[in-house]
C-alpha positions in Angstrom: 0.0 0.0 0.0 1.4 3.4 -0.9 1.9 6.0 1.9 -0.9 8.1 0.5 -3.3 5.1 0.6 -2.1 4.3 4.1 -3.0 7.8 5.2 -6.4 7.6 3.4 -7.2 4.3 5.2 -6.2 5.9 8.5 -8.7 8.7 7.8 -11.3 6.0 7.1 -10.6 4.5 10.5 -11.5 7.9 12.1 -14.5 8.4 9.9 -16.4 5.1 9.9 -19.4 5.1 12.3 -19.2 1.3 12.7 -16.7 0.3 15.5 -15.8 -3.0 13.7 -15.1 -1.2 10.4 -13.0 1.4 12.2 -11.0 -1.4 13.9 -10.5 -3.2 10.6 -9.3 0.0 8.8 -6.9 0.8 11.6 -5.6 -2.7 11.7 -4.6 -2.3 8.0 -2.3 0.6 8.7 -1.4 0.7 12.4 1.8 -0.8 13.6 1.9 -2.8 16.8 2.5 -0.4 19.7 2.0 2.7 17.5 1.2 6.0 19.3 -1.2 8.8 18.6 -0.6 12.3 20.2 -2.6 15.5 19.8 -3.1 18.4 22.1 -5.9 16.5 24.0 -4.6 12.9 24.2 -1.8 10.5 24.0 -2.8 7.0 23.0 -0.5 4.0 22.9 -1.7 1.1 20.8 -4.7 0.4 18.6 -7.1 -0.2 21.4 -6.4 3.1 23.1 -6.7 5.0 19.8 -10.0 3.2 18.9 -11.3 4.1 22.4 -10.4 7.8 21.7 -12.0 7.7 18.3 -15.2 6.2 19.8 -15.2 9.1 22.2 -15.0 11.6 19.4 -17.8 9.9 17.6 -20.0 10.0 20.7 -19.4 13.8 21.0 -19.8 14.5 17.2 -22.0 11.7 15.7 -21.6 11.4 12.0 -18.3 13.4 11.9 -15.8 12.5 9.2 -12.1 13.2 8.9 -11.4 14.4 5.4 -7.8 14.8 4.1 -7.6 18.3 2.6 -4.1 18.3 1.2 -1.7 16.2 -0.7 0.4 13.7 1.4 4.0 15.0 1.4 6.6 12.3 2.2 10.3 12.2 2.7 12.2 9.3 4.2 9.7 7.6 6.7 7.8 10.8 7.5 4.6 12.2 6.0 2.5 15.3 6.6 -1.0 16.0 5.6 -3.8 18.4 6.4 -7.3 17.2 7.4 -10.6 18.6 8.5 -13.5 17.4 10.6 -16.7 17.6 8.5 -20.0 17.4 10.3 -23.2 15.9 9.0 -24.8 19.3 8.4 -21.9 20.2 6.1 -20.1 22.5 8.5 -16.5 21.8 9.5 -14.0 22.5 12.2 -10.7 24.3 11.5 -8.2 22.3 9.5 -5.5 20.3 11.4 -2.1 18.9 10.4 -0.8 15.5 11.1 2.7 14.1 10.9 2.9 10.4 10.4 6.0 8.2 10.9 6.1 4.9 9.1 7.8 1.7 10.2 9.9 -0.4 7.8 6.8 -2.3 6.7 5.0 0.9 5.7 2.6 0.9 8.6 2.1 4.0 10.8 4.1 3.8 14.0 3.4 7.3 15.2 1.0 10.2 14.5 1.5 13.6 15.9 -1.5 15.9 15.3 -2.0 19.6 15.6 -5.4 21.5 15.5 -6.0 24.7 13.6 -3.8 26.7 11.2 -0.3 27.9 12.1 -0.4 31.4 13.4 1.7 34.1 11.8 4.9 35.2 13.4 
């Protein structure tokens, strides 16, 4: 799977309303022991991340994570922008994730940021 396809499958794991489908999508791309960190949470392993995603779905039913940029990659690191889209068509401010891949092409770490970068 290409790194772009891996990122898209990862976004599907965040977006699917069905917990079993979310788990299947994440299993396709998430390395054993991988970590997810954003300003609100640090999750170690797939189960912890799936629990966090379930919490997001309970707070924002029907929300989807949509990739809004190309996936830029160098070495084993990628960055991409994303946005939470709500069922009524509104969205939250765009975020940015950095993904680090293992030797097999799975995600071993995600570091997420919310909102645009401020000007200097």
